[in-house]
C-alpha positions as CSV (number, residue, x, y, z in Angstrom):
1,M,138.4,81.0,79.5
2,S,139.2,83.2,76.5
3,S,135.7,83.9,75.1
4,E,134.1,87.2,75.8
5,F,130.6,85.6,75.9
6,V,129.3,82.5,77.5
7,Y,126.1,80.7,76.5
8,L,124.5,78.4,79.0
9,R,121.5,76.0,78.3
10,A,119.6,73.8,80.6
11,G,116.0,72.8,81.3
12,G,114.5,74.9,78.5
13,T,116.3,78.1,79.6
14,G,119.1,79.9,77.8
15,V,121.5,82.5,79.3
16,I,124.0,84.7,77.6
17,V,126.7,86.3,79.8
18,S,129.3,88.9,78.8
19,L,132.8,88.7,80.3
20,A,134.2,91.4,78.0
21,E,137.1,93.5,79.3
22,A,137.7,91.1,82.2
23,R,134.7,92.7,84.0
24,L,132.3,91.1,86.3
25,P,129.6,88.9,84.6
26,R,126.9,90.8,82.9
27,I,123.8,88.8,82.0
28,L,122.7,90.1,78.5
29,Y,119.8,87.6,78.2
30,W,118.0,84.9,80.2
31,G,114.8,83.3,79.2
32,E,113.6,80.8,76.6
33,D,116.3,78.6,75.2
34,L,117.7,80.0,72.0
35,G,118.7,76.6,70.7
36,A,122.0,75.1,69.6
37,I,123.7,78.3,68.3
38,D,127.4,78.5,67.8
39,A,129.9,80.8,69.4
40,A,129.8,83.3,66.5
41,E,126.1,83.7,66.7
42,V,126.3,84.1,70.5
43,A,128.8,86.9,70.0
44,T,126.7,88.5,67.4
45,I,123.6,88.4,69.6
46,A,125.6,89.8,72.5
47,R,127.1,92.7,70.6
48,A,123.8,93.5,69.0
49,A,122.3,93.7,72.5
50,L,124.7,96.4,73.7
51,P,123.2,99.9,74.0
52,A,124.7,103.0,72.5
53,V,127.5,104.4,74.7
54,G,128.1,108.1,74.8
55,D,130.8,110.2,76.4
56,S,129.7,109.4,80.0
57,P,129.2,105.8,81.3
58,V,127.4,107.4,84.3
59,T,124.6,109.0,82.3
60,Y,124.2,106.5,79.4
61,A,122.7,103.0,79.7
62,Q,125.2,100.4,80.4
63,P,125.1,96.6,80.6
64,I,125.3,96.3,84.4
65,P,127.1,93.4,86.1
66,V,125.1,91.1,88.3
67,L,126.9,93.0,91.2
68,G,126.7,96.8,90.6
69,Q,129.8,98.9,91.3
70,L,130.4,102.6,91.7
71,S,133.6,102.2,89.7
72,E,131.6,101.3,86.6
73,G,129.3,104.3,86.8
74,W,126.5,102.4,88.5
75,M,124.4,104.7,90.7
76,G,121.6,102.3,91.5
77,R,121.5,99.8,94.4
78,P,125.1,99.0,95.5
79,G,126.3,95.5,95.1
80,L,128.7,95.6,98.0
81,V,128.3,97.7,101.1
82,G,131.1,97.4,103.6
83,D,134.3,99.0,105.0
84,S,137.3,98.7,107.3
85,A,136.8,101.5,109.9
86,G,135.6,103.9,107.2
87,R,138.1,102.9,104.6
88,R,137.9,100.3,101.8
89,W,134.3,101.3,101.1
90,A,134.3,101.5,97.3
91,A,135.6,98.2,96.1
92,K,136.5,97.8,92.4
93,F,136.5,94.2,91.3
94,A,138.2,93.5,88.0
95,H,140.8,91.0,86.6
96,V,138.1,88.5,86.2
97,E,139.0,84.9,85.5
98,A,136.1,82.6,84.5
99,R,135.4,79.0,83.7
100,T,132.4,76.9,83.1
101,V,131.6,73.6,84.8
102,S,129.1,71.0,83.4
103,T,127.5,68.5,85.8
104,A,124.4,66.3,85.9
105,E,122.8,69.0,88.1
106,A,123.7,72.3,86.4
107,E,125.6,74.3,83.8
108,T,127.8,76.7,85.9
109,L,129.8,79.8,85.2
110,I,132.3,80.6,88.0
111,A,133.9,84.0,87.8
112,D,136.7,85.0,90.2
113,A,137.6,88.7,90.5
114,T,140.0,90.7,92.7
115,D,140.5,94.2,94.1
116,P,144.2,94.2,94.7
117,E,144.2,97.7,96.2
118,Y,141.7,96.6,98.9
119,G,142.9,93.0,99.2
120,L,139.4,91.6,98.5
121,T,138.4,88.7,96.3
122,L,135.0,88.0,94.9
123,R,133.6,84.8,93.4
124,I,130.3,84.8,91.5
125,E,128.6,81.5,90.6
126,I,125.8,81.5,88.0
127,E,124.1,78.2,87.7
128,L,121.5,77.0,85.2
129,L,119.7,73.9,86.7
130,H,119.0,71.0,84.4
131,A,115.9,69.7,86.2
132,S,114.0,72.9,86.2
133,G,115.6,75.6,84.0
134,L,115.9,77.9,87.0
135,I,118.8,80.3,87.0
136,R,120.5,80.9,90.4
137,Q,123.5,82.9,91.5
138,R,125.5,83.7,94.6
139,A,128.6,85.6,95.6
140,T,131.4,84.9,98.0
141,L,133.5,87.7,99.3
142,T,136.9,87.0,101.0
143,N,139.2,89.3,102.9
144,A,142.9,88.7,102.1
145,T,144.3,91.3,104.5
146,E,145.0,91.6,108.2
147,E,142.5,94.4,108.5
148,T,139.0,93.3,109.4
149,F,136.4,94.0,106.7
150,R,132.8,94.6,107.8
151,V,130.1,93.5,105.3
152,D,126.8,95.4,105.6
153,G,125.4,94.1,102.4
154,L,126.2,91.9,99.3
155,E,123.5,92.0,96.7
156,L,123.1,90.4,93.3
157,A,120.6,91.2,90.6
158,L,119.1,89.7,87.5
159,P,118.2,92.0,84.6
160,V,114.8,92.0,83.0
161,P,113.9,93.4,79.5
162,Q,112.0,96.6,78.9
163,A,108.9,94.6,78.0
164,A,108.5,94.0,81.8
165,T,106.3,96.9,82.6
166,E,104.3,95.5,85.5
167,I,105.3,94.2,89.0
168,L,103.6,91.5,91.0
169,D,104.4,90.6,94.6
170,L,102.6,89.3,97.7
171,T,101.7,90.7,101.1
172,G,99.4,89.5,103.9
173,R,99.2,88.9,107.6
174,W,98.5,86.1,110.1
175,S,95.8,83.7,108.7
176,L,95.7,85.8,105.5
177,E,99.0,85.1,103.8
178,R,100.0,85.5,100.1
179,V,97.7,88.4,99.0
180,P,98.8,89.5,95.5
181,Q,99.4,93.1,94.6
182,R,100.4,94.7,91.3
183,R,101.9,98.0,90.2
184,E,103.5,99.6,87.3
185,F,107.2,99.2,87.0
186,H,108.1,102.8,87.7
187,V,111.5,104.4,87.8
188,G,112.9,103.9,91.3
189,E,113.0,101.0,93.7
190,W,110.2,98.8,94.9
191,A,111.7,96.9,97.9
192,R,110.0,94.2,100.0
193,T,112.1,93.7,103.1
194,S,111.8,91.3,106.1
195,R,113.7,92.1,109.3
196,G,112.0,89.6,111.6
197,G,114.5,86.8,111.4
198,K,112.4,84.8,108.9
199,P,110.6,85.7,105.6
200,G,107.5,86.4,107.5
201,L,103.7,86.3,107.1
202,E,103.7,89.8,105.5
203,H,106.6,89.2,103.1
204,T,106.5,88.1,99.5
205,L,107.6,84.8,98.1
206,L,109.0,86.5,95.0
207,I,108.9,89.6,92.9
208,A,107.7,89.1,89.4
209,A,108.0,91.6,86.5
210,G,106.2,91.0,83.2
211,E,104.4,92.3,80.2
212,A,101.4,94.4,81.0
213,G,98.5,92.3,82.2
214,F,100.4,89.0,82.4
215,G,98.4,86.2,83.8
216,F,98.7,82.6,84.6
217,R,98.6,81.4,81.0
218,S,99.9,84.4,79.0
219,G,102.3,87.3,79.1
220,R,106.1,86.9,79.4
221,V,107.1,87.2,83.0
222,W,110.3,86.9,85.1
223,A,110.7,86.5,88.8
224,T,113.2,86.3,91.6
225,H,113.2,84.5,95.0
226,L,115.8,84.3,97.7
227,G,116.6,80.8,99.1
228,W,117.0,82.0,102.7
229,S,115.0,81.7,105.8
230,G,116.2,84.8,107.6
231,N,116.2,88.6,107.0
232,Q,116.0,89.5,103.4
233,T,115.0,92.0,100.8
234,L,113.7,91.6,97.2
235,V,113.8,94.6,95.0
236,A,112.5,95.6,91.6
237,E,114.6,98.5,90.3
238,R,114.3,100.7,87.3
239,T,116.8,103.4,86.5
240,P,116.4,106.7,84.6
241,A,118.4,105.0,81.8
242,D,115.7,102.3,81.8
243,V,117.8,99.5,83.2
244,R,115.4,97.1,84.9
245,R,116.6,94.6,87.5
246,L,115.3,92.1,90.1
247,A,117.7,92.1,93.1
248,A,117.8,89.9,96.2
249,S,120.0,89.8,99.3
250,E,120.2,88.8,102.9
251,V,119.7,91.8,105.2
252,L,122.6,91.9,107.7
253,A,122.5,93.6,111.1
254,S,125.2,96.1,111.9
255,G,128.5,94.2,112.7
256,E,126.9,90.8,112.0
257,V,129.5,89.8,109.4
258,E,133.1,91.0,110.0
259,L,135.7,89.2,108.0
260,A,139.1,88.6,109.5
261,R,142.0,87.6,107.2
262,D,141.0,84.8,104.8
263,A,137.4,84.7,106.2
264,S,134.6,84.7,103.7
265,Y,130.9,85.6,103.5
266,T,128.7,83.8,100.9
267,T,125.3,85.1,100.0
268,P,122.2,82.9,99.8
269,W,121.2,81.7,96.4
270,Q,119.2,84.2,94.3
271,Y,116.8,82.3,92.1
272,G,115.3,83.4,88.8
273,S,112.4,81.9,86.9
274,W,110.6,82.9,83.8
275,G,107.6,81.8,81.7
276,E,104.9,82.6,79.2
277,G,102.5,83.2,82.1
278,L,102.8,82.5,85.8
279,D,102.0,78.8,85.4
280,E,105.1,78.1,83.4
281,L,107.2,80.3,85.8
282,S,105.9,78.4,88.8
283,A,106.3,75.0,87.2
284,R,110.1,75.6,87.1
285,F,110.1,76.1,90.9
286,H,108.0,72.9,91.3
287,R,110.4,70.9,89.1
288,H,113.3,72.2,91.2
289,L,111.8,71.2,94.5
290,R,110.8,67.8,93.1
291,A,114.4,67.1,92.2
292,L,115.9,68.0,95.6
293,P,117.5,65.2,97.8
294,A,115.1,66.1,100.6
295,Y,112.0,65.7,98.4
296,P,109.7,62.9,99.7
297,H,109.1,60.3,97.0
298,S,106.7,58.2,99.0
299,P,103.0,58.9,98.9
300,R,102.1,61.8,101.2
301,P,100.3,60.2,104.1
302,V,96.9,61.6,105.1
303,I,97.4,63.4,108.4
304,V,95.2,63.9,111.4
305,N,96.4,66.8,113.6
306,T,95.0,67.2,117.1
307,W,95.3,71.0,117.4
308,E,91.9,72.4,116.5
309,A,90.2,69.4,118.0
310,V,91.6,69.4,121.5
311,Y,94.1,72.3,121.7
312,F,95.9,71.9,125.1
313,E,93.3,69.4,126.5
314,Q,95.4,66.3,126.0
315,D,95.3,63.0,127.8
316,L,96.0,59.4,126.9
317,D,92.4,58.1,126.7
318,T,91.2,61.1,124.7
319,L,94.0,60.8,122.1
320,I,93.8,57.0,121.8
321,A,90.1,57.4,121.1
322,F,90.9,60.2,118.6
323,A,93.5,58.0,116.9
324,E,91.0,55.1,116.6
325,E,88.5,57.4,114.9
326,S,91.3,58.7,112.7
327,A,92.1,55.3,111.5
328,K,88.5,54.6,110.6
329,I,88.3,57.4,108.2
330,G,91.6,56.4,106.5
331,A,94.2,58.6,108.1
332,E,97.8,57.4,107.8
333,R,99.7,59.7,110.2
334,F,98.6,60.9,113.6
335,V,100.2,64.2,114.9
336,V,100.0,65.4,118.5
337,D,100.3,69.2,118.4
338,D,101.3,71.7,121.2
339,G,100.6,70.7,124.8
340,W,102.4,67.5,125.5
341,F,105.5,68.7,127.3
342,L,106.4,69.7,130.8
343,G,103.8,72.0,132.4
344,R,102.3,73.1,129.0
345,R,98.7,73.7,129.8
346,D,98.5,76.9,127.8
347,D,100.8,79.1,125.7
348,T,102.3,81.0,128.6
349,T,104.8,78.4,129.8
350,S,107.3,75.6,129.2
351,L,108.8,76.2,125.7
352,G,112.3,74.8,125.9
353,D,111.3,72.0,128.3
354,W,111.2,69.2,125.8
355,I,110.3,66.5,128.3
356,V,107.1,64.5,128.3
357,D,104.9,65.9,131.1
358,P,104.3,63.1,133.6
359,A,101.3,65.0,135.0
360,V,99.5,64.5,131.6
361,W,101.2,61.3,130.6
362,P,101.9,59.3,133.7
363,T,102.8,56.2,131.7
364,G,104.5,58.3,128.9
365,I,103.4,58.9,125.4
366,E,104.6,55.4,124.4
367,P,101.1,53.7,124.9
368,L,99.6,56.2,122.5
369,V,102.4,55.6,119.9
370,D,101.9,51.9,120.3
371,R,98.2,52.2,119.6
372,V,98.7,54.6,116.7
373,E,101.1,52.1,115.0
374,E,98.7,49.2,115.8
375,L,96.1,51.1,113.8
376,G,98.4,51.3,110.8
377,M,99.5,54.9,111.2
378,D,102.8,56.6,112.0
379,F,103.3,59.2,114.7
380,G,104.2,62.9,114.6
381,L,104.9,65.4,117.3
382,W,105.0,69.2,117.6
383,F,108.1,71.1,118.6
384,E,109.2,74.8,118.6
385,P,112.9,74.3,119.0
386,E,114.0,77.9,118.5
387,M,111.7,79.4,121.2
388,I,111.6,79.7,125.0
389,N,109.1,80.9,127.6
390,L,110.4,82.9,130.6
391,D,108.2,80.6,132.7
392,S,110.2,77.4,132.0
393,E,112.8,75.3,133.7
394,L,115.2,76.1,130.9
395,A,114.9,79.8,131.2
396,R,115.4,79.6,135.0
397,E,118.5,77.5,134.6
398,H,120.0,79.4,131.6
399,P,118.6,82.9,131.3
400,E,121.8,83.8,129.4
401,W,120.6,81.6,126.5
402,I,117.8,84.0,125.7
403,F,118.4,86.6,123.0
404,D,119.3,90.0,124.6
405,A,120.8,92.9,122.7
406,G,121.6,94.8,125.9
407,H,118.2,96.1,127.0
408,G,116.8,92.8,128.3
409,V,114.9,90.1,126.5
410,G,112.6,92.4,124.6
411,L,108.9,92.2,123.8
412,P,107.1,88.9,124.1
413,S,105.0,87.5,121.4
414,R,102.6,84.7,122.2
415,H,104.2,84.9,125.6
416,Q,107.5,83.7,124.3
417,H,111.1,84.7,123.5
418,V,113.9,83.4,121.3
419,L,116.4,80.8,122.4
420,D,119.9,81.6,121.1
421,L,120.8,78.5,119.1
422,G,124.0,80.3,118.1
423,N,125.1,79.4,121.6
424,P,126.7,75.9,121.2
425,E,125.5,74.7,124.6
426,A,121.9,75.7,123.9
427,Y,122.0,74.1,120.5
428,A,123.4,70.9,121.9
429,L,120.7,70.6,124.6
430,V,117.9,71.1,122.1
431,L,119.4,68.7,119.6
432,E,119.9,65.9,122.2
433,R,116.4,66.3,123.8
434,I,114.6,66.3,120.5
435,S,116.7,63.5,119.0
436,A,116.1,61.3,122.1
437,L,112.4,61.8,121.8
438,I,112.4,60.9,118.1
439,T,114.2,57.7,119.0
440,A,112.1,56.8,122.0
441,L,108.7,57.6,120.4
442,R,109.5,56.4,116.9
443,I,108.6,59.8,115.6
444,A,108.2,59.9,111.8
445,Y,107.2,63.5,111.5
446,V,108.1,66.7,113.3
447,K,105.9,69.7,113.1
448,W,108.5,72.5,113.5
449,D,106.8,75.8,114.6
450,H,108.2,79.3,114.9
451,N,105.8,81.8,116.5
452,R,107.9,84.9,117.3
453,Y,109.9,87.3,115.2
454,L,113.5,87.8,116.0
455,L,113.6,91.5,116.8
456,D,116.5,92.7,119.1
457,A,118.2,89.3,118.7
458,G,121.5,89.8,120.3
459,H,123.8,87.2,122.0
460,A,123.4,87.8,125.7
461,N,127.1,87.4,126.4
462,D,128.2,90.2,124.2
463,G,125.1,91.9,122.7
464,R,126.3,91.2,119.1
465,P,123.6,90.4,116.6
466,G,122.7,86.8,116.2
467,L,120.0,86.7,113.4
468,R,122.2,85.1,110.7
469,A,123.7,82.6,113.2
470,Q,120.2,81.7,114.3
471,T,119.1,80.8,110.8
472,L,122.2,78.8,110.1
473,A,121.8,77.0,113.5
474,A,118.2,76.1,112.6
475,Y,119.4,74.7,109.3
476,A,122.1,72.7,111.1
477,L,119.6,71.4,113.6
478,M,117.3,70.2,110.9
479,D,120.2,68.7,108.9
480,E,121.5,66.8,112.0
481,L,118.2,65.4,113.0
482,A,117.6,64.2,109.4
483,A,121.1,62.6,109.4
484,R,120.5,60.9,112.7
485,H,117.0,59.7,111.9
486,P,116.8,58.6,108.2
487,G,113.3,59.0,106.8
488,L,112.3,61.7,109.4
489,E,110.0,64.3,107.8
490,I,109.8,67.9,109.0
491,E,107.1,70.5,108.4
492,S,108.0,74.1,108.4
493,C,105.4,76.1,110.2
494,A,105.8,79.7,111.4
495,S,102.5,80.9,112.7
496,G,101.3,79.5,109.4
497,G,103.2,80.5,106.3
498,G,105.9,82.7,107.9
499,R,108.9,80.6,106.8
500,I,108.4,79.3,103.3
501,D,111.4,79.6,101.0
502,L,113.8,77.5,99.0
503,G,116.3,77.4,101.9
504,V,114.1,75.7,104.4
505,L,112.6,73.5,101.6
506,E,116.0,72.0,101.0
507,R,115.6,70.2,104.4
508,T,111.8,69.9,105.0
509,Q,109.1,67.8,103.4
510,R,106.1,70.1,104.0
511,V,105.2,73.7,104.7
512,W,102.1,75.0,106.5
513,P,100.7,77.8,104.3
514,S,98.5,79.3,106.9
515,D,96.9,78.7,110.3
516,C,93.6,79.5,108.6
517,N,91.7,76.4,107.5
518,D,88.7,78.4,106.2
519,P,88.3,77.2,102.6
520,H,87.3,80.7,101.4
521,E,90.7,82.0,102.5
522,R,92.6,78.8,101.7
523,L,91.6,79.0,98.0
524,E,93.7,82.2,97.6
525,I,96.4,81.3,100.1
526,Q,97.2,78.0,98.3
527,R,96.8,79.5,94.9
528,W,99.5,82.1,95.5
529,T,101.7,79.9,97.6
530,S,101.8,77.6,94.6
531,L,103.8,80.2,92.7
532,V,106.8,78.5,94.4
533,V,105.6,75.4,96.3
534,P,104.0,72.4,94.6
535,P,100.8,71.0,96.0
536,E,102.3,67.9,97.7
537,L,104.6,70.1,99.9
538,Q,101.7,72.3,101.1
539,G,99.7,71.2,104.1
540,T,96.0,71.4,103.4
541,H,93.5,70.4,106.1
542,I,89.8,69.8,106.4
543,G,88.9,72.0,109.4
544,A,85.8,72.4,111.5
545,E,82.5,73.5,109.9
546,E,82.9,76.8,111.6
547,S,86.4,78.1,111.0
548,H,88.4,78.7,114.2
549,T,90.0,81.8,112.7
550,T,87.3,83.5,110.7
551,H,84.1,82.0,112.2
552,R,82.6,81.5,108.8
553,S,80.8,78.2,108.3
554,H,81.2,76.0,105.2
555,P,79.8,72.7,104.2
556,L,82.0,69.7,104.2
557,G,82.0,69.5,100.4
558,Y,83.8,72.9,100.1
559,R,86.2,72.2,102.9
560,G,87.1,68.8,101.5
561,E,87.6,70.1,98.0
562,K,89.9,72.9,99.0
563,A,92.0,70.5,101.2
564,L,92.1,68.0,98.3
565,W,94.8,69.9,96.4
566,G,97.8,69.6,98.8
567,H,99.2,67.2,101.4
568,L,95.8,66.3,102.8
569,G,95.1,66.5,106.5
570,V,92.1,66.6,109.0
571,E,91.6,68.9,112.0
572,T,87.9,68.3,112.3
573,N,87.1,67.0,115.8
574,L,86.3,63.3,115.0
575,L,85.4,62.7,118.7
576,T,82.4,64.9,118.4
577,A,81.6,64.6,114.7
578,D,78.4,62.8,113.7
579,A,78.4,59.7,111.5
580,E,77.5,61.7,108.4
581,T,80.5,64.0,108.8
582,K,82.8,61.1,109.3
583,R,81.5,59.4,106.2
584,G,82.0,62.5,104.3
585,V,85.5,63.1,105.5
586,A,86.3,59.4,104.7
587,A,84.9,59.9,101.2
588,W,87.2,62.9,100.5
589,I,90.2,60.9,101.9
590,D,89.3,57.9,99.6
591,F,89.1,60.2,96.6
592,H,92.3,61.9,97.5
593,K,94.1,58.6,97.7
594,A,92.7,57.4,94.4
595,H,94.1,60.5,92.7
596,R,97.1,61.2,94.9
597,A,99.7,60.4,92.2
598,L,98.1,62.9,89.8
599,L,97.6,65.6,92.5
600,H,101.2,65.3,93.7
601,G,103.0,64.7,90.5
602,G,101.3,66.8,87.9
603,T,101.5,70.3,86.5
604,V,99.5,73.0,88.2
605,V,97.4,75.1,85.9
606,H,95.1,78.1,86.4
607,A,92.7,79.6,83.9
608,D,92.6,83.4,83.4
609,L,88.9,84.3,83.8
610,S,87.4,87.7,83.4
611,E,85.0,87.2,86.3
612,P,86.8,88.1,89.6
613,A,84.5,85.9,91.6
614,A,85.3,82.7,89.6
615,R,88.3,80.4,89.9
616,F,89.2,77.5,87.6
617,E,92.4,75.6,88.3
618,G,93.7,72.1,88.3
619,V,96.5,69.6,87.9
620,V,97.4,67.9,84.7
621,S,99.4,64.6,84.6
622,P,102.9,64.7,83.1
623,A,101.7,62.6,80.1
624,R,98.6,64.9,79.8
625,D,96.4,61.9,79.8
626,E,94.5,62.8,82.9
627,A,93.6,65.9,84.9
628,L,91.5,67.2,87.8
629,Y,90.0,70.7,87.8
630,A,87.9,72.6,90.3
631,F,85.5,75.4,89.4
632,S,84.8,77.7,92.3
633,I,82.7,80.8,93.0
634,T,84.0,83.0,95.9
635,E,81.2,85.6,96.0
636,R,78.2,86.6,93.9
637,P,79.4,87.3,90.4
638,R,78.8,90.7,88.9
639,T,77.2,89.1,85.8
640,W,75.3,85.8,85.6
641,P,75.9,83.2,84.3
642,V,79.7,83.2,84.4
643,G,79.8,81.6,80.9
644,R,82.2,79.2,79.3
645,I,85.4,78.1,80.9
646,G,88.5,76.8,78.9
647,F,90.5,73.9,80.2
648,P,94.2,74.8,80.3
649,G,97.1,72.4,80.1
650,L,95.7,69.6,77.9
651,D,97.1,68.3,74.7
652,D,95.3,69.9,71.7
653,A,95.5,66.7,69.6
654,V,94.1,64.3,72.2
655,R,90.4,63.7,72.9
656,Y,89.2,63.7,76.5
657,T,86.1,62.7,78.4
658,V,85.1,65.4,81.0
659,S,83.0,64.3,83.9
660,A,81.7,66.2,87.0
661,V,82.5,64.2,90.1
662,Y,81.1,64.5,93.6
663,P,83.3,62.6,96.1
664,D,81.0,62.9,99.1
665,G,77.8,62.7,97.0
666,T,76.9,66.4,97.4
667,R,75.7,68.0,94.1
668,P,75.3,71.7,93.5
669,S,71.8,73.2,93.9
670,G,70.0,74.8,91.0
671,V,69.8,74.1,87.3
672,Q,73.2,73.0,85.8
673,P,74.4,73.0,82.2
674,P,73.1,69.9,80.3
675,W,76.6,68.5,79.6
676,M,77.2,68.0,83.4
677,E,74.7,65.2,83.7
678,E,76.4,62.7,81.4
679,G,79.8,64.3,80.7
680,V,81.2,65.2,77.3
681,T,84.0,64.0,75.0
682,L,86.0,66.7,73.0
683,S,89.5,67.4,71.8
684,G,91.9,69.2,74.1
685,K,91.9,72.1,71.6
686,S,88.1,72.4,71.7
687,L,88.2,72.3,75.5
688,R,90.9,75.0,75.6
689,L,89.5,77.4,73.0
690,V,85.7,76.8,73.1
691,G,85.4,75.5,76.6
692,L,82.3,74.3,78.5
693,E,79.5,76.2,80.1
694,S,80.4,76.7,83.8
695,P,78.3,75.4,86.6
696,S,75.7,77.6,88.4
697,L,77.0,77.9,92.0
698,D,76.3,79.8,95.1
699,P,79.2,81.7,96.8
700,D,81.9,79.4,98.4
701,R,80.9,76.4,96.4
702,S,82.8,74.4,93.9
703,V,82.6,71.5,91.4
704,L,85.3,69.0,90.5
705,F,85.9,67.8,87.0
706,H,87.8,64.6,86.1
707,V,89.3,64.6,82.6
708,V,90.6,61.4,81.0
709,A,92.2,60.9,77.6
710,V,90.3,58.4,75.3
711,S,91.5,56.6,72.2
712,D,89.8,57.1,68.9
713,S,88.1,53.7,69.2
714,D,86.4,54.7,72.5
715,V,84.1,57.3,70.8
716,S,82.5,57.8,67.5
717,D,84.4,60.1,65.2
718,G,83.5,63.7,66.0
719,A,80.9,62.7,68.5
720,G,80.3,64.3,71.9
721,R,78.8,62.6,74.8
């Protein structure tokens, strides 16, 4: 390729990349598509974007390549960290040869560079995805010499403009995932790092940088995410020269990647999204996931999961009765959770022994599966394939299959340790046992759990780190099970939302955002998980009246409404529930099914409200002819009433009828705005700019609104209703 500048366009996004002076790619612009501009204008834009360069490239602002190098004066976070026994530590990649490739999936720039003195080659791939407008990039480092090269880090970054003055990321803990936090984009580094062998409950889904005060509907914002289910770091970096970057990389343990001759290391994909507000930014992630081969295109079956109802107290008669009650309320999938396998009466034993326990199931699980299918449901089963208890037959037979960095098996968590799936024999055993059960029990759905961090995760035979190999083995195991059992669906659960990323979502059909079913917490957990994950891929369950994690109590109406917005499930104990509760749960299931296509195929929208205790969000159909919204109050507002709420996402030029709906018949107490009694018909523009008076609600209460487009002939000109 002879051009100094490359312009890529796809999915509403434009990217300008400089390849001048045969240097590594430098992204000069990424964001809103600039339109069909010619090469001359691209070159003019690119040259006009170059900063003034003084006598020192070290102290003056420079257009920094996506992989920073000391040799170019970059003193920020290094792109490549590695060496050969203390030498070859300051690689200088140049002599770049680049080409573009256009496919149905993406517009791609491939740049190959060499360091002839060090005998290293580097390939950088920058892709712009047609379905979503996401940008993503990765690097591959290859050693062309006989001398082993150890890689300690290989990091790429996406630049953001100086208009990005504020950073958003997420934190949290078990049963309280995805808590947002904001800060000024200061000079220095803001790094969010996970070293537990998975992204983790405490880690962020992304780092976003945007204009001051950016919200869901306004303010330009850019974000990065790493498509990787292992150790990782996301960084917002600002230099004294005011270069601003969003970096992402896998975190490698010492000696984990050592390249012999012709061996390579490829980074995970770093993703970038942008938008006018977080809704537009997150919609790109949603479109990307909906275009993946693993995405489930069939309606998401309503699930009943046994966990909170019976825990480890399983037997055939109880679960058949449970399945029968599940079918009566409209469930479509019945999932038996932890407790079905050899000796598993509590969480202290038996992980790794993936054999049906004859003491609990003397005739096997097959009679339960038969009854589940007779009732019109399919069957799912819980596994934790990457874990092992010391008190298990597998641990006694193969103690060498447990991770050990040289000081023993390390600290337990939930009484368990980690099975080294990087060991081919351990991997094969787990694969064959799970695969055999999927066949024998006609399993349609695997709930795949992961309840311990990988800390001192060394291969027991040599003590070398095995964290990266474990992640790759988990991917391979999921891929092989999916290949052997077409149509199998997998849920990624890791003590709740501990493993949610675009790597695992390339091979799973559902994630479990949190072990907390309390709707007060779920409102925020699901709200912020949706920055990356669309509703239909998030498990959302109606739990018990008294939450098992927070011990708050909530009426069924609030529990049902908060579970409505994802892949609906039920964990309420239907064996002890009264008839009124069952009728209410069934009503929410019926309503969900009636609106499932909208909920699972629409655009997620959030209103930016001034009242911190109020939430207004919904889903708008792709044609913008229908929408569902929920207005919620989370605590007593500081002022009362809350006032008017604008409806985001509708078509300004279309007229809509807005109606309050009550799926289980429960209406809010107190005096409500007059329009709620009969509904109202207004234009999308009026609904957006003027809005409607909000309901008067107690804390932890909500109201649903169904919005439907109407033709001019359906209403009198200019009339409201």
